[in-house]
Steps between C-alpha positions, in 0.01 A plus 500: 500500500147460394413833328120439521464497883831635620575161681842331488503167333638239727789290366387167367649326783323702766222234528762234558604385830849671490629814340841537346683832601439634149125456549514687844711775359251545223198525733684710752609742220127527391402552858757798538362659174138470616534745792281278712594363844635155481176348661268698265699382203515146610127487557423663154714237346371194695838450668589436864647817643725294722657329185586844354651617816714179532619542140593864556703431807665192343590700182618805690731275713645324187586829333698641786690187604831413343678165512756493771797272487711392804856400494549122541796286569512135382663286757695173431286186502597434862343833612163432311193331681437185328121551506474882439704816517634745751426874462723752656323838550659835430536546869689164532239279643457144352186331416476135412238437228385152434339350197138592484523827676243789463661765274280785651590402856861498409479847358324619817769346727798642303339841488431496874849386577633779276285750688244552215178331626213492243146604581 
């Protein structure tokens, strides 16, 4: 923290196009210590308030999320698709996944089939 003016020093990479999570955590911690609103702090530091808000949401989501593993069963070569895989959901539904699939779309499909739609 800059003792002369009470302003938080931005991480060296704050002027860069992209922040690392560590950079965002540092700035967000200084914001919380400042007692200012997010918008007032961002403006005082010459930062985009939306950038701070996005990082706050992103980091809050990463802290509360845990890795989830799902049981899998490896089939014999005759039961495997030659150009991809077959996913069987916990509710027993089968989804054929071909090479070049969109992983985010697959997650949405499997969650929806298991009754856990994402927002």
